[in-house]
C-alpha positions in Angstrom: -78.5 28.1 24.7 -81.1 26.5 22.5 -83.1 29.8 22.3 -79.8 31.6 21.6 -79.0 29.7 18.4 -82.7 29.8 17.3 -82.5 33.6 17.4 -79.3 33.7 15.4 -80.7 31.2 12.9 -83.8 33.4 12.4 -81.7 36.5 11.9 -79.4 34.8 9.4 -82.3 33.3 7.4 -83.8 36.8 7.1 -80.6 38.0 5.5 -79.9 34.9 3.4 -80.7 36.4 0.0 -78.7 36.8 -3.2 -78.1 40.4 -2.2 -77.7 42.1 -5.6 -76.3 45.7 -5.6 -79.0 48.4 -5.3 -79.2 50.6 -8.3 -78.7 54.3 -7.7 -76.2 54.0 -4.8 -73.2 56.3 -5.0 -70.3 54.3 -6.5 -67.4 55.1 -4.2 -63.9 54.2 -5.1 -62.7 50.8 -3.8 -61.4 50.7 -0.3 -57.6 51.3 0.1 -55.8 48.2 1.3 -52.2 47.1 1.7 -53.0 43.9 3.4 -50.2 41.5 2.8 -48.4 38.6 4.6 -45.6 40.1 6.7 -44.0 36.8 7.7 -42.2 34.2 5.6 -42.9 30.9 7.3 -46.2 29.0 7.4 -45.4 25.9 9.6 -44.3 26.0 13.3 -41.5 23.7 14.4 -43.1 22.5 17.7 -46.6 21.5 16.8 -49.5 21.9 14.3 -50.4 25.3 12.9 -52.8 27.5 15.0 -54.1 31.0 14.5 -51.2 32.4 16.5 -48.5 30.5 14.5 -48.0 33.4 12.0 -47.8 36.1 14.6 -44.3 35.6 16.1 -42.5 37.8 13.6 -45.4 40.1 12.6 -44.0 43.6 12.8 -47.1 45.0 14.6 -47.3 42.2 17.2 -45.0 41.1 20.0 -46.0 37.5 20.8 -44.7 36.5 24.2 -44.7 32.7 24.7 -44.3 30.1 27.4 -42.8 26.8 26.0 -43.8 27.8 22.5 -46.3 30.2 20.9 -48.9 27.6 20.3 -48.7 26.3 23.9 -49.3 29.6 25.7 -48.9 32.8 23.7 -49.6 36.3 25.0 -50.4 38.8 22.2 -49.0 42.3 22.7 -50.0 44.9 20.2 -48.1 48.3 20.2 -46.8 47.7 23.7 -50.1 46.7 25.2 -50.5 43.6 27.4 -52.2 40.3 26.8 -55.5 41.6 28.2 -55.7 44.6 25.8 -55.7 42.6 22.6 -58.7 40.6 21.2 -59.4 38.1 18.5 -62.2 38.4 16.0 -63.5 35.8 13.5 -66.1 37.1 11.1 -68.4 39.3 13.3 -67.6 37.4 16.5 -65.2 38.8 19.1 -63.9 35.6 20.8 -63.4 36.3 24.4 -62.1 34.5 27.6 -63.5 36.2 30.7 -61.0 34.5 33.1 -57.8 35.9 31.6 -56.4 37.2 28.3 -53.8 34.4 28.6 -56.4 32.2 27.0 -57.7 34.6 24.3 -55.8 32.6 21.7 -57.4 29.3 22.6 -59.4 29.2 19.4 -60.2 25.7 18.0 -60.2 26.8 14.4 -57.8 25.7 11.7 -55.8 28.4 9.8 -56.9 26.6 6.6 -60.4 27.9 7.3 -59.5 31.6 7.8 -57.8 34.5 6.1 -54.5 36.0 7.1 -55.0 38.2 10.2 -55.6 41.9 9.9 -54.3 44.0 12.9 -56.9 46.7 13.7 -55.7 49.5 16.0 -56.8 53.0 16.9 -60.2 54.0 15.6 -60.8 50.7 13.8 -60.2 48.7 17.0 -62.5 51.0 19.0 -65.3 50.2 16.6 -64.6 46.5 15.8 -62.9 45.2 18.9 -64.4 44.0 22.2 -63.0 44.6 25.7 -59.7 45.5 24.0 -58.1 49.0 24.4 -55.2 48.6 22.0 -55.8 46.2 19.1 -57.8 43.4 17.5 -56.7 40.5 15.3 -59.4 40.0 12.7 -59.9 36.9 10.6 -62.4 36.2 7.9 -63.8 32.8 7.2 -62.5 31.6 3.9 -65.0 30.5 1.1 -64.7 26.8 0.2 -63.8 26.3 -3.4 -65.9 24.1 -5.6 -64.3 20.6 -5.9 -62.5 18.3 -3.5 -59.2 19.4 -2.1 -57.2 19.3 1.1 -53.8 18.5 2.7 -52.2 15.9 4.8 -49.0 16.6 6.8 -46.7 14.8 9.2 -43.7 16.2 11.1 -41.0 15.2 13.5 -38.5 17.1 15.6 -36.2 17.1 18.6 -37.6 16.1 22.0 -39.6 13.2 20.5 -42.0 15.4 18.7 -44.4 13.8 16.2 -47.4 15.6 14.7 -50.0 14.8 12.1 -52.7 16.9 10.5 -55.5 16.3 7.9 -57.6 19.0 6.2 -60.3 18.2 3.7 -62.9 20.3 1.9 -65.6 19.6 -0.7 -68.1 22.0 -2.3 -70.5 21.9 -5.2 -73.3 24.0 -6.8 -75.8 21.4 -8.0 -77.2 22.1 -11.5 -75.1 25.3 -11.7 -77.4 26.8 -9.1 -76.8 30.2 -7.5 -75.9 28.5 -4.3 -72.7 26.6 -3.4 -72.8 24.1 -0.6 -69.5 23.2 1.1 -68.1 21.1 4.0 -64.6 21.1 5.4 -62.9 19.6 8.4 -59.6 19.6 10.2 -58.0 17.0 12.5 -54.6 17.6 14.1 -52.5 16.1 16.9 -49.1 16.7 18.3 -47.0 15.2 21.2 -43.5 15.7 22.5 -41.3 15.1 25.5 -40.1 18.7 25.2 -36.9 20.5 24.2 -36.4 21.2 27.9 -37.0 18.8 30.8 -40.7 18.9 31.8 -41.5 20.9 28.7 -43.7 18.1 27.2 -47.0 18.6 25.5 -50.0 16.6 24.1 -52.4 18.5 21.8 -55.5 17.5 19.8 -57.8 19.6 17.6 -61.1 18.6 15.7 -63.0 21.2 13.6 -65.8 20.9 11.2 -67.6 23.5 9.1 -70.7 23.8 6.9 -71.0 26.7 4.4 -73.5 28.1 2.0 -72.4 30.7 -0.6 -74.2 32.8 -3.1 -72.8 35.6 -5.3 -73.0 38.1 -2.4 -73.5 36.1 0.7 -71.7 33.5 2.8 -73.0 31.6 5.8 -70.8 29.4 8.0 -71.6 27.1 10.9 -68.4 25.9 12.7 -67.9 23.5 15.6 -64.4 23.0 17.1 -62.8 21.3 20.0 -59.1 21.5 21.2 -57.3 19.9 24.2 -53.9 21.0 25.3 -51.8 19.5 28.0 -48.3 21.0 28.5 -45.6 21.8 31.0 -42.8 24.3 31.4 -40.5 25.4 34.2 -41.4 28.8 35.7 -44.4 29.0 33.3 -46.2 31.7 35.4 -44.1 32.1 38.6 -40.4 32.7 39.0 -39.9 30.1 41.8 -38.1 27.2 40.1 -41.1 24.9 39.8 -42.2 22.7 37.0 -45.7 24.0 36.3 -48.4 22.4 34.2 -51.5 23.5 32.4 -54.4 21.5 30.9 -56.9 23.2 28.7 -60.0 22.1 26.9 -61.8 24.5 24.6 -65.1 24.1 22.8 -66.5 26.5 20.2 -69.8 26.7 18.3 -69.9 29.6 15.8 -72.5 30.8 13.3 -71.6 33.6 10.9 -73.5 35.2 8.0 -72.3 38.0 5.8 -74.1 39.8 2.9 -72.3 42.2 0.6 -74.3 44.8 -1.4 -73.7 48.1 -3.2 -70.0 49.1 -3.4 -68.2 48.2 -0.2 -71.4 48.0 1.9 -72.2 44.9 3.9 -73.9 43.5 6.9 -72.5 40.6 9.0 -74.2 38.9 11.9 -72.9 36.2 14.2 -73.3 34.2 17.4 -71.1 31.9 19.3 -70.9 29.6 22.4 -67.5 29.0 23.9 -66.5 26.9 26.9 -62.9 26.8 28.2 -61.7 24.5 31.0 -58.4 25.1 32.7 -56.5 22.9 35.2 -53.4 24.7 36.5 -50.8 22.9 38.7 -48.1 24.9 40.3 -45.8 21.9 40.9 -46.5 18.8 38.8 -44.6 16.6 41.3 -46.4 18.1 44.3 -49.9 19.1 43.1 -51.2 19.4 46.6 -49.0 22.6 46.9 -51.4 24.5 44.7 -53.7 23.6 41.9 -56.8 25.3 40.5 -59.7 24.3 38.3 -61.6 26.9 36.2 -64.4 26.7 33.7 -65.7 29.7 31.8 -68.7 29.9 29.5 -69.5 32.6 27.0 -72.5 33.3 24.8 -72.5 36.1 22.3 -74.6 37.8 19.6 -73.0 40.4 17.4 -73.5 42.4 14.2 -71.5 44.9 12.2 -71.7 46.6 8.8 -71.5 49.6 6.6 -74.3 51.3 4.7 -74.2 54.1 2.2 -77.2 56.3 1.6 -78.5 56.3 -2.0 -77.0 59.0 -4.2 -75.2 60.4 -1.2 -71.6 60.9 0.0 -72.7 59.8 3.5 -72.1 56.3 5.0 -72.5 54.8 8.4 -70.3 52.2 10.0 -71.8 50.3 12.9 -71.1 47.5 15.3 -73.1 45.9 18.1 -72.2 43.1 20.5 -74.0 41.4 23.4 -71.9 39.0 25.6 -72.8 37.0 28.7 -70.3 34.9 30.7 -70.0 32.9 33.8 -67.2 31.2 35.7 -66.9 28.2 38.0 -63.6 28.0 39.9 -62.0 26.5 42.9 -59.7 29.5 43.4 -61.4 32.6 41.9 -63.9 32.9 44.7 -63.0 36.2 46.3 -64.8 38.5 43.9 -68.3 40.1 44.2 -69.7 38.1 41.3 -69.2 35.1 39.0 -71.2 36.1 36.0 -71.3 39.3 33.9 -73.1 40.6 30.8 -71.7 43.2 28.4 -73.3 45.4 25.7 -71.3 47.4 23.2 -72.8 49.7 20.5 -70.7 51.7 18.1 -71.7 54.1 15.3 -69.3 56.0 13.0 -70.8 58.1 10.3 -68.5 59.1 7.4 -68.6 61.7 4.7 -66.7 61.4 1.4 -65.7 64.4 -0.7 -63.9 64.3 -4.1 -60.9 66.7 -4.0 -59.9 65.6 -7.6 -60.8 62.8 -10.0 -58.3 60.6 -8.3 -58.3 62.0 -4.8 -60.8 61.6 -2.0 -61.3 63.1 1.5 -63.0 61.0 4.1 -64.2 62.5 7.4 -65.3 60.1 10.2 -66.9 61.1 13.6 -68.8 58.9 16.0 -68.9 57.2 19.4 -68.8 53.9 21.2 -71.0 52.9 24.2 -69.8 50.1 26.6 -71.8 48.8 29.4 -71.7 45.8 31.9 -74.2 44.9 34.6 -71.3 44.9 37.1 -69.0 47.8 36.1 -71.3 50.6 34.8 -70.9 52.4 31.5 -68.4 54.3 29.4 -68.7 56.5 26.3 -65.8 56.9 23.8 -65.7 59.6 21.1 -64.0 58.9 17.8 -62.8 61.2 15.0 -60.7 60.6 11.8 -59.6 62.3 8.6 -58.2 60.4 5.5 -57.0 61.5 2.2 -56.8 58.7 -0.4 -55.1 59.1 -3.8 -55.4 56.5 -6.6 -53.6 56.8 -9.9 -54.6 53.2 -10.8 -55.1 49.9 -9.0 -51.3 49.5 -8.7 -50.5 52.9 -7.4 -52.3 54.3 -4.3 -51.5 56.4 -1.2 -53.4 57.1 2.0 -52.7 59.7 4.7 -54.7 59.7 7.9 -55.0 61.3 11.3 -57.3 60.0 14.0 -58.4 60.4 17.6 -60.0 57.4 19.4 -60.9 56.3 22.9 -61.8 52.8 24.2 -62.3 51.0 27.5 -62.4 47.6 29.0 -63.0 45.7 32.3 -60.7 43.3 34.1 -61.0 39.5 33.9 -61.9 37.2 36.8 -58.3 36.2 37.6 -57.6 39.9 38.5 -60.8 40.7 40.3 -61.6 37.4 42.0 -58.2 36.0 43.2 -57.3 36.1 46.9 -56.1 39.6 47.6 -54.2 38.6 50.7 -52.5 35.3 49.8 -51.6 32.7 47.2 -49.5 33.0 44.0 -51.8 35.5 42.2 -53.0 38.4 44.3 -56.3 39.8 43.1 -57.8 43.3 43.5 -61.5 43.8 43.8 -61.0 47.6 43.5 -59.7 47.6 40.0 -61.1 50.4 37.9 -62.5 50.3 34.4 -59.5 50.7 32.0 -59.5 53.6 29.5 -57.3 54.3 26.6 -56.9 57.5 24.5 -55.0 57.2 21.2 -53.9 60.0 18.8 -52.3 58.7 15.6 -51.1 59.9 12.2 -49.9 57.6 9.4 -49.1 57.2 5.7 -49.6 54.1 3.5 -48.6 53.6 -0.1 -48.9 50.8 -2.6 -47.1 50.2 -5.9 -47.0 47.2 -8.3 -44.1 45.5 -6.6 -43.7 47.4 -3.3 -45.8 48.8 -0.5 -45.3 50.5 2.9 -46.8 51.8 6.0 -45.6 54.2 8.7 -47.4 55.5 11.7 -46.6 57.5 14.8 -49.0 57.4 17.8 -49.4 58.7 21.4 -51.5 56.5 23.7 -52.6 57.4 27.2 -53.7 54.5 29.3 -55.6 55.2 32.5 -56.0 52.5 35.2 -54.5 49.8 33.0 -54.4 46.4 34.7 -50.9 45.1 35.2 -49.4 42.2 37.2 -46.5 43.4 39.3 -43.8 42.0 41.6 -42.4 43.4 44.9 -39.3 42.1 46.7 -41.2 42.7 50.0 -43.6 39.9 49.0 -41.5 37.7 46.7 -44.0 34.9 46.4 -46.8 36.5 44.4 -47.9 38.5 41.5 -50.3 41.3 42.3 -52.9 43.0 40.1 -52.5 46.8 40.1 -53.8 49.7 38.1 -51.2 51.8 36.4 -51.3 55.0 34.2 -49.0 54.8 31.2 -48.0 57.4 28.5 -47.0 55.5 25.3 -45.1 57.0 22.4 -44.6 54.8 19.4 -43.5 54.7 15.8 -43.7 51.8 13.3 -42.5 51.3 9.8 -43.3 48.3 7.4 -41.8 48.1 3.9 -42.4 45.2 1.5 -40.6 44.7 -1.8 -41.2 41.9 -4.4 -38.9 40.6 -7.1 -39.2 37.7 -9.4 -37.2 35.4 -7.1 -37.1 37.3 -3.8 -39.6 38.8 -1.4 -38.5 41.1 1.5 -40.6 42.5 4.3 -38.9 44.9 6.7 -40.4 46.1 10.0 -39.3 48.5 12.7 -41.0 49.6 15.9 -39.9 52.2 18.5 -41.7 52.4 21.9 -41.2 54.7 24.9 -43.3 54.5 28.1 -43.7 56.6 31.2 -45.6 54.8 34.0 -47.3 55.8 37.3 -48.4 53.1 39.8 -49.5 55.7 42.3 -48.9 54.3 45.8 -48.5 50.6 44.9 -45.2 48.9 45.9 -43.8 47.8 42.5 -40.2 46.6 41.8 -40.9 44.9 38.5 -43.7 44.6 35.9 -44.4 41.2 34.2 -46.4 42.7 31.3 -47.0 46.5 31.0 -43.3 47.3 31.1 -42.2 44.2 29.2 -41.8 45.8 25.8 -39.1 46.4 23.2 -37.7 49.9 23.0 -36.5 49.0 19.5 -37.6 46.0 17.4 -36.4 45.2 13.9 -38.0 42.4 11.9 -37.0 41.0 8.5 -38.8 38.3 6.6 -37.4 36.9 3.3 -38.6 34.4 0.8 -36.0 33.4 -1.8 -36.7 31.1 -4.7 -33.2 30.2 -6.1 -34.3 27.3 -8.2 -37.6 25.9 -9.5 -39.5 24.1 -6.7 -37.1 25.3 -4.0 -37.8 28.0 -1.4 -35.7 29.4 1.4 -37.8 31.2 4.0 -36.4 33.2 6.9 -38.0 35.2 9.7 -35.8 37.3 12.0 -36.0 39.8 14.7 -33.5 42.0 16.6 -34.7 43.7 19.7 -33.6 45.9 22.6 -35.9 45.2 25.5 -36.8 47.5 28.4 -34.7 46.3 31.4 -36.4 44.2 34.1 -35.1 43.1 37.4 -36.8 39.7 36.9 -35.2 39.0 33.5 -32.2 36.7 33.9 -31.2 36.9 30.2 -29.8 39.8 28.3 -32.2 42.6 27.2 -30.7 42.2 23.7 -31.8 39.4 21.4 -31.4 38.0 17.8 -34.0 35.4 17.0 -34.3 33.6 13.7 -36.5 30.9 12.1 -35.1 29.4 8.9 -36.7 26.8 6.6 -36.0 25.1 3.3 -38.8 23.6 1.2 -38.8 21.4 -1.9 -41.8 20.6 -4.1 -41.5 17.3 -5.9 -41.7 17.8 -9.7 -42.5 14.2 -10.4 -45.4 13.9 -7.9 -47.5 17.1 -7.9 -48.6 18.1 -4.4 -45.7 16.7 -2.4 -43.7 19.2 -0.3 -40.8 18.5 2.0 -39.7 21.1 4.6 -36.7 21.3 6.9 -36.7 24.1 9.5 -34.6 25.4 12.4 -36.4 27.5 15.0 -34.3 29.9 17.2 -31.4 29.4 14.8 -28.8 31.1 17.1 -30.1 29.3 20.3 -30.9 32.6 22.0 -31.7 32.4 25.7 -33.7 35.6 25.7 -36.7 35.5 28.0 -39.8 36.8 26.2 -41.6 37.0 29.6 -39.3 37.9 32.5 -38.2 34.8 34.5 -39.7 32.3 32.0 -37.0 30.2 30.3 -36.6 30.5 26.6 -37.3 27.6 24.3 -33.9 26.5 22.8 -33.0 25.8 19.2 -35.2 23.2 17.6 -34.7 21.3 14.3 -37.8 19.9 12.6 -38.8 18.0 9.4 -42.2 17.8 7.8 -43.9 16.5 4.7 -47.1 17.8 3.2 -49.3 16.4 0.5 -51.7 18.8 -1.2 -54.6 17.8 -3.5 
């Protein structure tokens, strides 16, 4: 590991320059973007904020949780499963080789990152890692000059109490070109639970050092998080009170240099270790318990470069990842370590159709390889037409074709295929996805929108299935699925009211070949129709009412004990004290209508929860 970080440090130091724009480069129009927050609430009711906290009501994401989202949350993007979505911070694709259930175990404070960008289709094929549907991308925020931060406390039902402290300081001595910054985050949360045996005990510690210049930013981050929590039927539908204990450590180094107009290079490296102790029955641990520890090392780079005085640019991405696992249960596979290489190159050509209109043509390929599973090549092609009347009025039409692939995690390929709670399959094939998509995006001064229609063919997708012939296990199986989807997002801003409306339609046709399948826990756990509405109303000075809502019609499942229809709402009221600047009081109700809808079949829903919190910003 020592040599690994020496190599990253050397690469970063070579790039750590002021990075002034190169004269003579073609000055392209700014990139089109309608990136906005699509949810209303910032603070979760059940614990301290984590990177997944703002995903529950995101129109493009279906977050399926056990206990609550921050305890164990599976990210489903456009009907994909938890294994087909990835997280990316800077240039690093954070990865858990055991199972995608732990992909969201990232000990980084949301105060240190941007809002997430959901990359799908061609962008996911290039930027993602071992993800066939989508990637959640976070940038590391620059630390502002000065001393600032926030302290918060909260209480709720079930004996919840939580505290969090974030602090940051940065300066540029002697008005130099470089700014040096430090920030840290400490957070804890404990509760007896809103259901019996739904208790938790969480802790997080994060620190970061940062160096900024006009065109560069270098971050070194170290984080640790421990999570102990329980929930009835957490993974298995057998009436047991299950328990999970997780410890995650992360060291991350990221360097970005911007140059030209929209060009950049970003390099990163990380070390991640995740320990997992799973207990099937907390009162009879001898029935079944398992210990797992995964370790991941990674080096990656990505960027965009435009040739001087040319309409030609190239987008590129490269990643090397090595992992290993130690486990008391996942011992039936052919190997316990694996290395991965991914290289992607997408050239693009820009043509001016009019002074305010541009055509962009993209065509390239991705190469994926592991030392255990062979290689795969994935072609990519895209067309875009971007029109800009001014900075407040823009439109973008696009059509694209993309392919991607991934390999299964150790839980699927190394579990006992003939016994136990989770039945593995050593013969699982490399998963492949083909996506054809067309869309339109528009932006105005006070409103914006996005609509897209896609057809995705998934070959040999990994799914966990259930059969009544063997009612005591989940079994890993490959499945071919045809996905047809449509999504619409519309945002409108007024002086005292913000509204964000989202709608998603999904239809799937599946083929498990000869496998005996009576129900699917994941691949067929999707909403046919899902409507989201986020609203922020400012009726009086210093007062805000925030509401996130979803209405869904879920695909039927023989395992789901609740209705397939659900209305779920999160409502909060906040007040900022006028006499003491920086004080904010928040009252919130999660699951306002006390819905019993099971986000994952056979896993009990978290009931209504009322919480109160106070935040002091400085």
